[in-house]
C-alpha positions in Angstrom: -3.8 1.6 -19.9 -5.5 -1.6 -21.1 -9.2 -0.9 -20.5 -10.7 -4.5 -21.2 -13.4 -5.3 -18.5 -11.5 -7.1 -15.7 -12.0 -7.7 -12.0 -10.3 -8.0 -8.7 -10.4 -8.3 -4.8 -8.2 -5.9 -2.5 -6.4 -7.8 0.2 -3.1 -6.5 1.8 -0.7 -9.5 2.0 -0.7 -9.0 6.2 -4.7 -9.6 5.8 -3.5 -13.6 4.3 -4.4 -16.4 6.9 -1.0 -18.3 8.2 0.6 -19.6 11.5 2.8 -16.8 12.6 1.3 -13.6 13.5 0.7 -11.5 10.0 -0.4 -12.8 6.6 3.3 -12.9 4.3 4.2 -13.8 0.3 4.3 -17.5 1.7 2.1 -20.8 1.0 -0.9 -18.6 2.1 -0.1 -16.2 -0.7 0.3 -18.6 -3.8 -3.2 -20.2 -2.3 -4.9 -17.0 -2.9 -3.8 -16.2 -5.9 -5.4 -19.7 -6.8 -8.0 -18.7 -5.5 -8.2 -15.4 -7.5 -8.0 -17.6 -10.9 -10.4 -20.0 -9.7 -13.6 -16.8 -9.3 -12.2 -15.6 -12.9 -10.4 -12.9 -11.4 -7.3 -10.6 -13.1 -6.3 -8.5 -10.4 -4.7 -8.5 -6.8 -4.6 -5.1 -5.2 -2.6 -4.4 -2.6 -1.6 -1.5 -0.3 1.6 -0.2 -0.1 4.3 -2.5 0.8 6.8 -0.6 2.8 7.7 -0.9 6.1 4.8 0.2 8.2 5.2 2.6 11.3 4.6 1.8 15.1 0.9 1.6 14.4 1.0 -0.7 11.3 0.3 1.7 8.4 2.1 1.0 5.3 1.1 5.0 4.2 3.9 6.5 7.1 6.5 4.1 6.2 10.0 4.0 7.0 10.9 4.1 3.4 9.4 5.1 0.1 11.6 1.9 -1.5 12.2 -0.8 0.9 10.0 -3.8 1.3 8.3 -4.8 4.5 10.7 -7.6 5.8 7.9 -8.8 8.1 6.3 -10.2 4.9 9.2 -12.3 3.9 7.7 -16.5 4.3 9.9 -18.1 7.2 8.0 -21.0 5.7 9.5 -20.6 2.3 13.2 -19.5 3.8 13.2 -23.1 6.3 12.1 -24.8 2.5 15.4 -23.2 0.7 17.4 -24.5 4.2 18.4 -21.2 5.5 16.1 -22.2 8.1 16.2 -25.3 10.5 13.1 -27.3 12.0 14.6 -26.7 15.1 14.7 -22.8 14.3 10.7 -23.0 15.1 10.7 -25.1 18.0 8.7 -23.2 21.0 7.5 -20.2 19.2 4.4 -19.0 20.4 0.8 -19.6 19.0 -0.6 -16.6 18.2 -4.4 -16.1 17.2 -6.2 -16.4 13.6 -8.2 -14.0 12.3 -6.1 -11.0 13.4 -2.8 -9.2 13.1 0.0 -10.1 16.1 2.5 -7.2 16.1 4.2 -9.2 19.0 4.8 -12.0 16.0 7.6 -9.0 14.4 9.9 -9.4 17.1 10.2 -13.4 16.2 10.3 -12.6 12.6 13.0 -11.1 12.7 14.8 -13.3 15.0 14.0 -15.8 12.3 15.5 -13.5 9.9 18.9 -13.1 12.0 19.2 -16.8 11.9 18.8 -17.0 7.9 21.2 -14.2 7.9 24.0 -16.3 9.4 23.1 -19.4 7.3 23.5 -17.7 4.3 27.1 -16.2 5.5 27.9 -19.9 6.2 26.7 -22.1 3.5 25.4 -19.4 0.5 26.6 -21.0 -2.9 28.6 -18.2 -5.2 25.5 -18.1 -7.6 23.1 -16.6 -5.0 25.9 -14.3 -3.9 26.3 -13.0 -6.9 22.4 -12.5 -7.3 22.8 -10.6 -3.8 25.5 -8.2 -5.0 23.3 -7.6 -7.9 20.4 -6.6 -6.3 22.8 -4.3 -4.4 24.1 -2.9 -7.2 20.8 -2.3 -8.8 19.4 -0.6 -6.1 22.1 1.5 -4.5 19.9 4.6 -5.4 17.8 4.3 -2.1 19.0 0.8 -0.4 22.5 2.3 0.9 20.8 5.2 2.9 18.0 2.9 3.7 20.2 0.4 5.4 21.8 2.8 6.8 19.0 4.3 8.5 18.3 1.0 9.5 21.0 0.4 11.5 21.8 3.7 13.3 17.5 3.8 13.9 18.0 0.1 16.2 21.5 1.4 17.2 20.1 4.3 18.8 17.1 3.5 19.8 15.9 7.2 19.4 12.1 7.9 18.6 13.6 10.1 15.2 17.0 10.8 13.6 16.5 14.2 14.9 17.9 12.5 18.3 21.3 11.0 16.8 25.2 12.5 16.6 24.7 15.4 14.8 26.9 14.1 11.8 25.1 11.7 11.4 21.8 13.4 11.6 23.3 15.8 8.9 24.2 13.0 6.6 28.1 14.4 6.5 29.7 12.0 3.6 33.1 11.3 6.3 30.6 10.5 9.4 28.5 7.7 7.1 31.7 6.1 5.8 32.2 5.6 9.4 29.0 4.6 10.4 29.1 1.7 7.7 31.7 0.9 9.0 31.1 0.3 12.5 27.5 -0.8 11.8 29.0 -3.1 8.9 27.1 -6.3 10.0 23.6 -4.9 11.0 23.1 -3.3 7.4 24.4 -6.0 5.7 21.4 -8.1 7.2 19.0 -5.3 5.9 19.9 -5.4 2.6 20.3 -9.0 3.2 15.8 -8.6 4.2 15.7 -6.7 1.2 16.5 -8.9 -0.9 14.5 -11.4 0.4 11.6 -9.4 0.4 12.2 -8.4 -3.3 13.0 -12.2 -4.5 10.3 -13.9 -2.4 7.6 -10.9 -3.9 8.8 -11.4 -7.8 8.6 -15.0 -7.7 4.7 -14.6 -6.1 4.3 -11.9 -8.7 5.4 -14.2 -11.4 3.3 -16.8 -10.8 0.1 -14.6 -10.3 1.1 -13.7 -13.9 1.6 -17.6 -14.4 -2.4 -17.7 -14.1 -3.4 -14.5 -15.4 -3.2 -12.3 -12.5 -2.2 -8.6 -12.7 -0.8 -6.8 -9.5 -2.0 -3.5 -8.8 -0.1 -1.5 -6.1 -0.4 1.7 -4.6 2.1 4.9 -3.7 1.1 6.7 -1.1 2.1 10.6 -2.1 3.4 11.7 0.7 6.7 9.9 3.0 7.0 9.5 7.0 9.0 12.0 8.5 10.9 9.4 10.6 12.1 8.1 6.9 15.2 7.6 5.2 14.1 9.7 2.2 13.7 12.4 4.8 17.4 11.9 6.5 19.3 11.1 3.1 17.4 14.0 1.4 16.2 16.4 3.6 16.7 19.3 0.9 13.6 18.2 -1.2 11.2 18.7 1.9 10.2 21.1 4.5 12.6 20.4 7.5 14.8 22.5 9.1 18.5 21.6 9.5 17.2 19.3 12.9 14.8 17.2 10.8 11.3 18.9 12.0 8.8 19.7 9.6 7.7 23.2 9.5 4.7 22.1 7.7 2.7 19.0 7.6 0.4 16.6 5.5 -3.3 16.5 6.1 -6.4 17.3 4.9 -9.3 19.5 5.5 -12.6 18.5 7.4 -14.2 15.7 5.3 -17.2 12.6 5.9 -14.6 10.7 7.3 -13.5 13.7 10.1 -15.3 16.9 11.8 -11.6 18.4 12.0 -9.9 17.0 9.3 -7.0 14.4 9.3 -3.9 15.2 10.7 -1.4 12.9 8.9 2.0 14.9 10.2 4.0 13.5 7.3 6.8 16.1 6.1 5.5 18.3 2.9 7.7 18.1 0.0 9.0 21.6 -1.4 8.3 21.3 -4.8 10.7 23.5 -6.4 13.3 22.0 -5.1 11.9 18.9 -7.3 10.9 20.9 -10.5 14.7 22.0 -10.4 15.9 18.5 -10.3 13.4 17.1 -13.2 11.6 15.6 -10.2 15.0 13.2 -10.0 13.5 11.4 -6.9 9.8 11.0 -8.0 11.6 9.4 -11.4 13.1 6.7 -9.5 10.5 6.3 -7.2 7.5 5.4 -9.8 10.2 3.3 -12.2 10.9 1.1 -8.5 7.3 0.6 -7.8 6.2 -0.3 -11.5 9.1 -2.6 -11.2 7.3 -4.2 -8.4 3.5 -4.2 -9.8 1.7 -3.8 -13.4 -0.7 -1.4 -12.3 0.0 1.7 -9.6 -2.8 3.8 -7.6 -1.2 7.0 -6.9 -2.6 8.0 -3.6 -3.7 11.7 -2.3 -3.9 12.7 -6.5 -5.3 15.7 -5.6 -2.5 16.8 -3.8 -0.5 17.0 -6.9 -3.0 19.5 -8.2 -2.9 21.4 -4.6 -2.1 20.1 -1.3 -3.6 21.3 2.6 -0.9 22.3 4.4 -0.9 22.5 7.9 1.8 24.4 10.6 4.0 22.0 12.4 2.0 21.6 15.7 -1.2 21.9 15.1 -3.5 19.7 17.4 -6.0 19.2 14.2 -6.3 19.7 10.1 -8.7 22.7 10.6 -6.1 26.0 10.3 -4.5 24.4 7.0 -4.3 26.3 4.0 -4.5 25.2 0.2 -1.1 25.4 -1.8 -1.0 24.5 -5.3 1.1 21.2 -6.0 3.3 20.2 -9.0 0.3 19.5 -11.6 1.3 18.4 -15.0 4.4 19.4 -15.1 5.1 16.7 -12.9 3.4 13.9 -14.8 4.7 15.0 -18.1 8.7 14.7 -16.4 7.8 11.5 -15.1 6.0 10.0 -18.4 9.1 11.3 -21.0 11.5 9.4 -18.5 8.7 6.2 -17.9 6.9 6.3 -21.1 3.1 5.0 -20.7 2.3 5.0 -17.0 -0.5 2.6 -16.0 -1.5 4.4 -12.8 -5.1 4.9 -11.4 -5.5 8.5 -9.2 -7.4 8.2 -5.6 -9.4 11.4 -6.7 -11.5 11.1 -3.5 -12.0 13.7 -1.1 -12.6 17.7 -1.7 -12.3 17.8 -5.4 -12.1 21.0 -7.4 -11.9 21.9 -10.5 -8.1 22.0 -10.7 -8.1 18.4 -9.7 -10.8 17.4 -12.4 -8.2 19.3 -14.8 -5.3 17.7 -14.1 -7.1 14.1 -14.1 -8.5 15.1 -17.2 -5.1 16.0 -18.3 -2.8 12.9 -17.4 -6.0 10.7 -19.2 -5.6 8.2 -15.9 -8.4 6.4 -14.4 -10.2 7.3 -11.7 -11.7 5.8 -8.7 -15.8 5.2 -7.8 -16.9 4.4 -4.5 -20.3 2.6 -4.0 -20.9 3.6 -1.0 -20.5 7.5 -1.4 -23.6 6.9 -4.0 -26.6 6.9 -2.0 -26.8 10.0 -0.3 -30.4 10.8 -2.8 -28.4 13.3 -5.0 -29.1 12.4 -8.9 -26.1 14.3 -10.0 -23.6 12.9 -7.7 -20.3 11.0 -9.2 -20.3 8.3 -7.2 -23.7 6.9 -9.3 -23.6 4.1 -11.6 -25.0 5.9 -14.1 -22.5 8.7 -13.9 -19.2 6.1 -14.3 -17.1 6.0 -17.4 -15.4 3.2 -18.6 -12.3 4.7 -17.6 -12.5 4.3 -13.9 -12.5 1.8 -11.4 -15.2 1.2 -8.7 -15.2 -0.2 -5.9 -17.8 -1.0 -2.7 -15.8 0.2 -0.6 -11.9 1.2 -0.1 -9.7 0.5 2.8 -10.3 3.5 4.3 -14.1 2.8 4.6 -16.2 0.3 7.0 -17.0 -3.0 5.1 -20.0 -2.6 3.2 -22.3 -4.6 5.8 -20.4 -2.2 8.2 -21.6 0.9 6.9 -24.8 -0.6 5.7 -25.4 -1.3 9.4 -24.4 2.2 10.5 -26.8 4.6 8.1 -29.7 6.0 8.6 -32.4 3.7 7.4 -32.7 5.9 4.0 -30.0 4.9 2.4 -30.6 1.6 3.6 -33.5 2.0 1.6 -32.3 3.3 -1.7 -29.5 0.3 -1.6 -32.0 -2.0 -1.0 -34.3 -0.5 -3.9 -32.2 0.2 -5.8 -30.0 -3.6 -6.1 -33.6 -5.1 -6.0 -31.7 -7.7 -3.4 -32.5 -8.9 0.5 -29.0 -9.4 0.3 -27.5 -5.5 0.1 -23.8 -6.4 0.6 -24.0 -8.7 -2.2 -26.7 -6.5 -4.2 -23.9 -3.8 -4.3 -21.2 -6.5 -5.1 -22.9 -7.0 -8.2 -23.7 -3.1 -9.1 -19.9 -2.5 -8.8 -19.3 -5.6 -11.4 -22.5 -3.9 -13.7 -20.9 -0.7 -13.7 -19.4 0.6 -17.2 -16.1 1.3 -15.7 -13.5 -1.1 -17.0 -11.8 -2.3 -13.6 -14.2 -3.5 -10.8 -12.4 -4.0 -7.0 -14.0 -5.3 -4.3 -12.4 -6.2 -0.8 -12.2 -9.1 0.0 -14.0 -8.9 3.4 -17.3 -7.3 1.1 -17.2 -10.9 -1.1 -18.0 -12.8 2.4 -20.5 -10.0 3.9 -18.0 -9.4 6.6 -19.3 -6.5 9.0 -17.3 -3.5 11.1 -15.3 -6.3 12.6 -13.6 -6.8 9.9 -13.1 -2.8 8.9 -9.3 -2.1 7.6 -8.5 0.9 8.4 -10.5 3.9 10.4 -8.8 7.2 9.1 -7.8 9.9 11.3 -7.0 7.4 14.0 -4.4 4.9 15.8 -6.5 2.5 17.1 -4.9 -1.0 17.6 -7.5 -2.2 15.6 -6.7 -0.6 12.4 -4.3 -2.5 9.5 -4.8 -5.7 12.1 -7.6 -7.5 9.9 -6.7 -10.8 8.3 -8.7 -13.6 7.3 -8.8 -17.1 8.7 -7.7 -20.4 7.2 -10.6 -21.7 5.1 -12.5 -18.3 5.6 -12.4 -17.8 1.1 -14.6 -21.0 0.6 -15.8 -22.3 -2.5 -19.1 -21.1 -2.1 -17.9 -17.8 -2.2 -15.4 -18.2 -5.0 -18.0 -19.8 -7.1 -20.6 -17.1 -6.7 -17.9 -14.2 -7.5 -17.2 -16.4 -10.6 -20.6 -17.0 -12.0 -21.0 -13.2 -11.3 -17.7 -12.2 -13.2 -18.8 -14.4 -16.3 -22.1 -12.7 -16.3 -20.6 -9.3 -15.9 -18.2 -10.0 -18.7 -15.5 -9.4 -16.8 -13.9 -12.9 -17.1 -10.9 -13.5 -19.3 -11.4 -14.5 -22.4 -10.6 -18.6 -21.8 -12.9 -18.5 -18.8 -15.8 -17.8 -21.1 
């Protein structure tokens, strides 16, 4: 891990502005990279890039490997000739400032037209590129594409409602299903190729401007995913695909009853017997898309909260040992040094601390957790070390302005006293940049001083406000960028060329 002092912004691509209901990998993404460079930032942190669930959560994706096709820019497809200007005639106008998931139907329709155009007019080079992508990603892509085709065909809420032989992933039934649903399977392969191509080009553009991509891998996968369907033996699920135990966390700062995530849990004994091969491929694939990788819920590799399936809350769970250092040794043996950051938040016990120290991965420091008045609080800046990443808040926290507004007067007084600023939100941004941590990351909302309405997620809820915040066009204006650039220079986090 390169521990040179640097900084960056946290903004998921769906939160970018644009005319088609949600942010994507098109012009606004390139402009955001330019804005990062102008402000002296060297890191763009994103949330998981996988297809989100019906509530918009990228942490409950339908695949641990696939990209979200809704991030494919239809504007880029138009510029490439896969869509015609007339394809955009009569499209609805979507409001700015919020992700509008009704736009997904419009995007899906446009992607279907692009697929038809590709089949009719693509040259040999593009067809070869698509086939190479398909061959190189066969480990996950064929199952995922068939899963999507079958889910669309049967319309069931879970794959456990499919015909038995498909549900059980019987080989001859899969061959027949691929034949029957060839068009839908090929269409999903095409969408995945488009995502990969657009993302690779955007990442290369970012590298050219000195910006690295900081990605995110959730520890768990969704029950309704191609991963659980294709490899049920890796999870605690029965023959019907129903989990016997599920994931979550015990009561914590976010919830008095804990968080009941509901994801199937890994059968780590089976993973260990196979040399953690599935996880090695998962990390390999993730590192082909990003430069730094945050492992979400790191503490789950030391010990995880196991909740009986059917429980109404997470209270009645129990701690179960995770795979520990053997897991990370296997991945490092296969892939070499790992540019991983551990999300070590939540209930952190001695075994988690020991595992983090043994891996050598940087952990996370969140300033919103630093003002309870306890001088031994590990989030107090004096207790940060170089091998860590500091945040004002994360995607699971309120914005810093929203957090300050909801805290007791004593907490607000501590923040004002510590920052010495009449603008405590910006004061906390400055405090993050002054931290010894090698990397400081600030949500874009905090650079702009936005309030509770700009919160990205409230853990443990399925509110339609979650995952829906977006920048408005021009909102990240020159004044904010120049202010950020000056702070970056002053704190020694600017790239050498800018000093």
